[in-house]
N, C-alpha and C positions, 0 to 999 in steps of 0.2 A: 632795809631788808624787804619790807612789804612791797615796795616799788619794784625791786629786782624780781621777786617771786611773780608779781603781776606781769612783768615784761616777759619772763621766761614762759609763763603759761600762755600768753598771747602768741608767742613765737611757735610754741608747740601746736596750738590749735591751728595756726596758719599752715604749718607744715603738713599736719594731718589732712586738712582741707585740700591742700594742693595735691597731695598724693591721691586722695580719693577722686578728685576731678580729672586727673591726668589719664589719658588713654594710652595703654601700652600697645606697641606694635609687635606682633609675633610673626616671624617669618617662617615659611615652610619651603624647604628645598624639595627637589624632585624625588629624592630618595626617602623623604619623610612622609608622615601621615597627616593629612588635613584634620582628620578626626582627633588625633592626639593633641593638635594645637587648639582646636575648638574646646576640647574637654578641659584643658589647662587654663583657658581664658576666663576672665570675669567680665561682668557687664561693663560696657564702655570700651573694651579692647577691640583692636583691629587685627584680623588675621590676614596676612598678605602671602599669597601663594605664588611661588616662582614658576616660570614656564616648565612644562613637563607633562607626562601622562600619569594620572593617578587612578588606580583601580581600587575603589573603595566606596563605602556608603558613609555619608557624613550626616550625623544627627545633631541638630541644633535645638536645644531646649532652654538656653539661657537668653534673657532679654538683652536688648541694646548691644548686640554684636554686629560688627561689619566683617564679612568674609569676601575678599575680592582677589582678583588676579593682579599680579604686580604690573604686567604690561598693559592691562586694559584691553588687550586684543584676545577675544575668545579662542581663536585658533591656536594660540600659543600655550594655553593651559587647559588640558582636556581631562575631564572626569568621566570615568566609565564605571557604571555600577556593576555590582555582582548580579548574577542572574535573578530575574524576577523581583528586583527590589528597586527602591528609589535611590538616585544618586545623592540628592539632598532632601532630608526630611526636616521640616521646620515646624516647631510647636512653641512659638515664642512671640514676643511683641517687640516692635521697633528694631527689627533685625534686617540687615541688608545683605544680599548676595549679588555679586557683580563681576562680569568679565570672564565667564567660563564657557567652554564648549562642553556640553553634556550629552552623552550618547549611550546607546545600548542599555537603557534602563526601562523598568516597568513604568516609572514616572521620573522625568528628569528632575523637577523640583516639586515636591509634595508639601503643601502648606495646610496644616491642620490646626484649627482654632488659633490662627495667627491674627494679630491686629497691629496696624501701624507699620507693617513690614514693607520693604521695597525690594523688588526683583528687577534688575535693570542690566541691559547690555550683555545678555547671555545668548548663546547660540545652541539650540536644542534640536537634535535630529536623531533619527533612527531609534527613538524611544516609542513606547506604546502611547504615552501621553507626554507632551512637552512640559507644561506647567499645569498643576492641578490644585485649585483652592477648594477646600472642604471646610464648611462652618467657619470661614475666615472673613473678617469684616474690616473695612476701611484700610485696605492695603493698596499699594501701587505697583502695577506691572508695566514697566516703561521700556520701550526701545529694544525689546528682545526679538530674536528670530527663532520662531518655533516652526521649522519647516521639515517636511519629509518624515514626519512621525507616522506610526502605523495607524493610530486612531484619531486623536485630537491634538491640535496645536496647543490650545489653551482651553481649560475647562474650569467653570465655576459651578459649585454645587452647594446649595443650602447656605449661601453667603449673602452679605449685604454691604452696600456702600463702597465697593471696590472701584478702582480706576484702571482701565486698560487703555494705554495711550501709546500710539506710534509703534506698535508691534507689527511684525509680519508673521502670518500663520498660513503658509502656502504648502501645497502638495501633501496635505494630510487627508484623512477621510473627511474630517470636518475642520474648518479653521478654528472657530470659537464655538464651544459647546457650553451653553449657559442655561443651567437647570435650577429651577426653584430658587432663584437669586434675584434680589430686588435692589433698586436705587443704585445700580451700577452706572458708571460713565464709560462708554465705549467709543473712543474717538481716535481718528487718524490711523486706524489699523488697516493693513492690507491682508485680506483673507481670500485671495484669488487662487485659481488653479487647484482648488481642492477637488477630490474625487466625488464628494457628495455635496455638502453644503458649505457655503462661506461662513454663515452664522446660523446657528440653530438656537433660538430663544424660546425656552419652554417653561411654562408655569412660573413666569417671571414678570414682575410688575414695576412700574415707575422707573424704568431705565431710560437713559438718554443715549441714543445711538446716532452719532454724527460724524461726518467727514471721513467715512471709511470707504474702501474699495472692495467690492465683492464681485469679481469678474471671472468668467470662464470656469464656472463650477456647474454642478447639476442645478442647484437652487441658490440664489444669491443670499438674501436675508429672509429668514423664515421665522414666523411667529406662531407658536403652538400654545394654545390655552393661556395666552399672555395679554395683559390689559394695561391701559394707562401709560403706554410707552410712547416716546417721541423719536421719530426717525427723520433726520434732515441732513442735507448736504452730502449724502452718500452717492457714490457712483456704482451703479449696479448694471453691468453690461455683459453681453455675449454669454449668458448662462443658457444651458441647453434645455432646461425644463421650465423655469420661470425666474423672473427677477425678484419679486416679492411674493411671499406666501403667508396666508392667514387661515387658520382652521376656524370652524364655526364657533368655538368657545372663546374666541378673542373679543375683547370689548374696549371701546373708547381709545383706540390707538390714534395717534396723530402722525401722518406721513406727508411731509411737504418739502419743497425745494430739493428734491432728489433728481438725479439724472438716471433714467432707465432706458436702456437700449438693448432689448432682447426680442426674440421672436414672440414670446409670450411675456409681457412685462409684469403681469400680476395674476396670481391664482388666489382669488380672495373669496372666502366662504363665510365671511362675516359682513353684516349690514350696518355695523356700528363704528366704522372707521371714518375719520375726517381726512380729506386729501388736500386741504389748503388752509392757510390762515388768511386773515384780512389782508388786502393789498397794503403792503408796507414798503416804504422807501428803503432802498439798500440793494447792494449788488447781489443778484441771484446766481445760482450755480452755473449758468451759461453766460454770465456777463451782463444781463439786462439790469435796468435801473430799479426794478421793483421785485419784491419777493411775494409769492402767492402760493401757487400749487407746484406741480412737478413738470419736468421735461420728459415727454413721452416720445421716444424715438424707436426706430427699428433698424436692424443692420443693413437692410436694403435701401434705406433712405426714404421710406414711404410712411414713417411714423407720423402721428397726429401733429406733434410739435414741429416736426421738420417741414411740414407742408401747410401749417395753419397761417391765416392772415393776421396781421398786427397793424391795423390802420393808424393807430395813434403812437406806434413805436415805443410802447412802454414795456416791451418784453413779455406782455401777457397776451395770450391768444384772444381773438375776438369771440370765440365760441366756447361753450362749456364742453368739457371732454367726458363722454361716457364710452364712446368707441366700442371696441370688441372685448372689453374687460368686464367680467362679472362683478357686480356690487361695487363698482368704482364710479364715483361722480366727482370730478375735479372741476370746481367752478372757476378757478383761475389758473388754468394750465399755462405753462411757460411756452414761449415761442422763440424762434431764432432771432437773435438781436444783431444788428449790423454794425455795432460799435467795434472799432479796431481793437478794443480791449477785451473782446470776447475770448475766453480761453479756449485754445485748441489742445485737447488732451492727446498724449501719445498713445498709440496702440501697438503693443508688442506682438510680433509674429515672425516665425522663421520656419525653414524646412531643413531637413537633414538628408544627405545623399543616401545614407544607409542608417538603419536603426538597430541592426543586429549583424553579427559576424564573428570571425575569429581574430584573436589578437596576433599581431598588432593590427588594429582596425582604424583606418584613416577615414574621418568623416568630414565632408564639406558642409559647413553650415552657411545657409543663404538667408540673409536678413530680408524679411518681407514686411517690416514694421512701417507704420504710417506716422507722419508728423513728429519725427524724432531728430535729435541733434547729437545724441551720444548713445553708445552701445556698450554694455558690460556683460561679458560672457563668463559663466561659471560652468565648466565642462564636467566636473567630477563631483558636484554637489557637496563640496567641502567648505563652502562659504568664501572661498578665495576668488578674486577676479583674475581670470586666466588670459583674457584678451579684451581689447577695446576696438579691434578691427570690425569693420562692417560685415565682412563675409570671410570669417576665418576657417582654417582647417585645423582639426585637432586629431591626434593619433592616440588611441587608447592601447597601452602596451600590456596592461594587467587585466586578466579576465575578471568579470564582475558585472553587476547591474549599476548603471549610472543614471543620474538625472541631469541633463544639460539645461541650464537656465540662462535666459537672455533677459536683462533688465534694460529698458530704454527710457530716455527722459527728454524733456524739453523744459522751457521756463515755467510751464504750468503744472508739471508733475512727472510721475514715473509710471511704468507699467511693466509687467513681467509675463513670460511665457516659458513653459518647460516641455521637455521631450525625453522619454526614457530611451536609453541606449543599452543594449544587451551585448556584452563582449564575452565570447567563449574561449576556452583553451584552444591553442593552435592544434590543427590536425596534423598527425603524422601521415606520411605517404601511404602507409598500409592501413590507416584507420579513417573511417568516415563517421563523424559524430552526428547525432540527431539534433534538429533545430525545432523547438516547439512553436506552434502557431495555431490559431483557431479563429473562427468567426462566430458572432452571436447575432441572431436576427433582430433582437431587441436588447437594449441595455437599460431601459427604464419603462415604467408603466405601473398600472394599478393592480393591487393584489385581487385575486390570485394571478400571478404573472408566469406564463409558460415561455421558456426560452429555448430555442433550437440552437444547439451548439454543434459546430462542424469542425472536425480536426483537419487542419491544413499543414500539419507538421511535415518536415522533410527528413528523409533518411531514417524513419522510425519504423520499428517492428511491433511496438506496443506503446501504450500510453497510460497515463494515470490522471484522472480528473479529481479535483478537490473543490467542492462547491460551497463550503462555508469556512474555508481557511483554518480548519482545525488540524491540518497536517495529517489527516486520515483519508486514504484514497476512497472515493465514492463510486467510481466506475472506470472501466477500461474500454468501453465502446468507442467507436470512431465518431459516430454522430448520434445524438440523443437529445431528448427533451426533458428538462427539469422544471418543476413548478415551485414557485416561491409564493406561499400562501400568506405569509406574515409580512407586513410592511417593515422596511429596513434596508440597509445597504449590505450587499453580499459581495465577496471577492471570489471569482471563479479562477481556478489555477489549473494549468495543464503542463505536465512534464512529458517529454518524449523520450523513448528508450530504444536503444538497440544494443548489439553485443559489445560495443565499444564504450558505452556509458549512458548517462542520463543527462538530458539538457537542463539548463536553467529554466525555471518556471516562467511560463507566459501567463499573465493575469489580465483580468478585466473586471470592472465594477458593474454590478447589477443593482439599480436603484428601484426599490419596490415601494410605491406610495399607497397611502391609505385611501380607500374609496370613500368619498363623502356621499352618503345616501341623500336622495332628494326628499325622503319622508322618513318617518320613524320606524318603518318596517324594514329592518336590515337583516332579517333572518335569511340565511343561505338557502336558496331553493332554486328550482329550475327556472330558467329564463332564456329569452332569445338573445342572440348576439354572441360575439366571439369572446367577450371578456378580455382577459390578459393572455389568452392562448396565442401561439404563433399562427394558428389557423385564421385565415381572413374571416372577418366577422360576417361577411355576406354569404359565406359557405356553411355557417353553423345554423342548423335548423333549430336545435334546442339543446340545453345543457342542464345537468343536475349535480348538486353537491351533496356529499355525505361526510359527516364528521364522527369519529369515534376516538377513544383513547387507545394508544398502542403500547403494549406491555411486553417485555422480553419473555419468551417462552410460551406465549399465549396465541391461540388462533384469533386472528383479526378478521372481521367481516364488515364490509361497508354495504349496507342495504340502501337501495335507491327507491324509497317508498312512494315517491311522487309518480312513479311510472312514466316519467317524461321521455325516456329514451329506450332503446332496445336492451340496455344493460340492466340486469336485475340485481346483481351484487358482484362485489370483488372481494376475494379473501386471500389470506396468506398466513403463514406461521412467522411470527416476528422473532428476530434474533437480537433485538435491541429495543429498549424503552425509548419512545419518542414523544410520549404525552399525547395531547389532542392533535389529531392529524386529519387533514382534509383530502378527500379524493373527488376528482371532477370527471364526469362522463359527458362527452360532447358527441351528439349525433349530427352528422353532416348531411347537407343537401345532395352533394355529389362528391366525387373523388377529390381528395385534397391535392392542391398544387404542390405540396411538399413531398409527395410520394409518386412512385412510378405506376404504370398501368399493371393490372393483374393479367397474367397470361391466359387464364381460362376460368370458366365458371360464370354463373349468373350471380350478380351482386345483389344481395338483399339490402344491406346497410353498410355504410362506412361510419366508423366512430373512433374517437380518441379517448384514452384514459390517462390521467395524470394523478399520481399518488404522492402525497407527502410534500415536505418542505426540503429544499436544497438537495434533491436527489436521494431522498431517504430510501425509496423502493428499489434498491439495487441488490444484487446477489449477496453483497456483504451483510445486508441488514435483514433480508427476508428470504424465505424459502417456501416452496410449494405454492406459488401464486396461481390463482384460478379466476377465470372470468365466467360468470353465468349470464347468458343472454337468451332472448326470446325471439321467435320467428312466427309471423302471422300464418295461420293455416290457409287463409285466403290467397296469400302470395304463392304458396306451394301449389295450390290448385290451379290458379290462373297461369302460372308459368310451367305447370306440369313438372315440378321439381321432385326428384327422388329424395325422400326423407333421409335415407341412409347416406346421401352425399353431402349433407350439411357439414361445413367446416368453418373454423375461425382462422383467418389469415392475419399475420402480424408483419409489419414493415420495420426493418432494422438493417443497418449496414448497407443501405441502398438496395435492398432486395426484399421480396415477400417470401415468408415461410408459412407453410400450411400447418395448422395445429388441429389434430383430430378432435371432433366434438362428440360427446356422449349425451344421449337424450336423458333428461332427468324426470320430466313429467309433462302432462298436457292438461289444458282446460278447453273450454268451448272455443276459445279464440286463438290461443297460442300453443306452440311447442316450446319447451324449455330445455336448453342445452348447457353443458359445462365444458370448458376446455382449459387444460393446463398451458401456461405461457411462461417463457423464461423471464420476461419483465413486462412492464406496461408501456405502451406507446401508441402507434397508429394501428387500427384494426379494420378488417372487412369480413362480413359474413357472406359466404357463397354457397351455392348449390348447383347441381347439374340436372338438366332436363332428362326425363325418362325417354329412352330410345325404344320405339314401337317396332315390332316385327311385321314384315309384309304378310298380307293374306287376310282372310276373313277372321274377325275377332269373335271367338265363341263365348257366349254369355249364358248365364242361367236363364230359366224361363222367366219372361217378363211380359207384362201386358202390353197390348198395342199402344196404349196411351203413354205408358212409361217409356217404351221404345222411342216413340215420336218425341217425347219431351227430352230424353237423354240425347237423342241424335241431334235435335235442334241446339241443345246447349253446347255439345261438343263442336258442332259445326260453327256456331257463333264464336266460341272461344278460339278455335283454330283460325277463323277468319281474322279476329282481332290480333292474334299473336303471329300471324303469317310472316310479316317482315322479320320479326325477331327470331322465329323458329328457323327461317331460311339462313339467317346469319349464323346461327348456332350449329345447324346440322348440315347445311349445304344442300338440302333436299327441298324441292318445290312441293307445294301442297298437292298437286296432281299425282306425284309419285309416291305418296304415303300409302301404307298398307291398309288403313281403315277404309271400308267401302261406304261409310256414312257420308262421305263427301260427294258420292255420285249423284247427280241430279235425279230426283224421282225415286231414289232407292227405297224410301219408306213405303210408298204406295206399292211398288213391285213386290216388296217383302210380304206385305199383307195379302196380296192376290195369290202369291205362291203358297202361303200357308192355307188359304181357303181351298185351292185346287188340291193340295195334298190331302186335306181332310175329306173332300168329296170322293177322291179315289179310294181312300181307305173304307169309306162308308159303302160304296158300290161293291167292293170285294166281299164285305161281310154279307151283303144281301145275296150274293151269288152262293 
């Protein structure tokens, strides 16, 4: 009996152990809820989701779960989050999410305090952030596509020890945004074609960044206040601001064996970076037999490494590279290597016959890529390959905004290029719809950055500008200047309007960079040069900045206490709280090339005023704007200007408008005026010369010496101003009414006075 009991007990224990260890598979049909399946699951279960579209938020807080699509193809199983929420919220350990297409969420996959989790083979698009790790450690993000999200493809915040491997994060604001996170491994990722940065690594230390591609962005790989990081085997090419960036607070970073091919390969503000390792045997990034420093190329083929000599053919240039890069000394720069094994990387490029129009819109795509053997086209940014032809034609039948993507490859790798296509609703015969378009004179620069925006829309009767993508209209002017005072990336949006409807928005990215001061004195004050203004620097005589806090319902006054320009102060009543705001006054040397000529008047000064960030100073946000300016008395006297004729002129909508000025006060040197203005932009102070009547000028009694002195002064002044006076009045000096210009007039006047006195005296004697 005891043996039987022992045997039954053993069988029971085995059965229980088997039950605990076995993983259950829970299937979810397209009409079911993923969340319901996750909620019913226990640790160790696998939730398998069948193809379909699921609109819900999935919250995972149990450890050791696997949630995956049945097909393994993300395009078959779509999860759409409810508004302003995360599609997947993970707060667990050892959990896996795999095989989904996730869209229209605040965050596609949000990982909070996760550890040991895996996110793999997902496609995340049209979210604010694709994948977001917060306070999550030692997780794996593998083989995902986080493309065309509004802000970041992948973000790490306050995390440690995570691995990002073989992901693509393209066509976002930033590909990878890595903040206050340490000991990450970031390898094999493609972060190209982003609007701002490929990678932004900030306040992050001891990370390994290798084998990534950061091409055709504003900045490729950027280190901000980050130290002890290692960057190697990355391809950083065709970025329009810089390939690598380091701020002054970076320390002890090691950057070697990278391929850099940009107009500006490195913007380095730290002197503590190492650019090569000791010469080591092994295949380098361009196929040479030794590893040392970096390959420094330029798109036009004139880069150091492209032209350097390599007499011993070891793949290392014969000279040290310092070149045109600040704070860069590469003692072992790479050189071109003649081995047939040297990899030739593909470069994606194409053109589109049209980029906007009405549905159905047929677009001829022409491949312009180099060193490629295959072409994969995704015309509608849905992740599907639509064509493998070299030069395909695609017809867009449904109105909307699309991103056409070309991925090219050869045996050494792949590369991608994108182009936005805007398709509008078809026009009816009796309706003409507007098409939004505009130009920006600059799209990147240092703060404060002034951007001149010009409306180029078609069939539009009005327009609406949005300068910070808050979906609140900032202005309806056709052409205007806005100042971005704070570093960051801004999206400018323009919609065109007519009686038949409103166009899809046309957008552009404005990248505003932080000014790195050369010394410790970075107080905003007046200085020479054009700064970030659209005004050419050579035409800016001087500028001054003023900062105050702007509060709703309060009078705001920007005083220019340095007295650097003719602007004394700027004031307005604020209709919105904007916090600390900067106003810039620029005094010009001569008329701006951005404005037309004034039709009349003598010009005292040309100047520009830029107020606030992202177009704050519009009629929507302020009212009763006033400019106070000063005019030298000496100028009025020299030019014989009628004080009552002083006016302020403002340039807007391609024309000058005169703003009447009121005299405020005067001192020994200046007259002070105020003028009300609709908004702030380009200005000119003008006055008109006094017109003198013909004939002898009657004056009060004056001594002979004073007469001589005054006459001489007037004569000299008129002589100096003669060419200018002739151009203003059309009258030569000999035709003017004043007799003081007659030769010998002073002497004759004195003799006449003596004769009259003698005659009066003789009459009295009689």
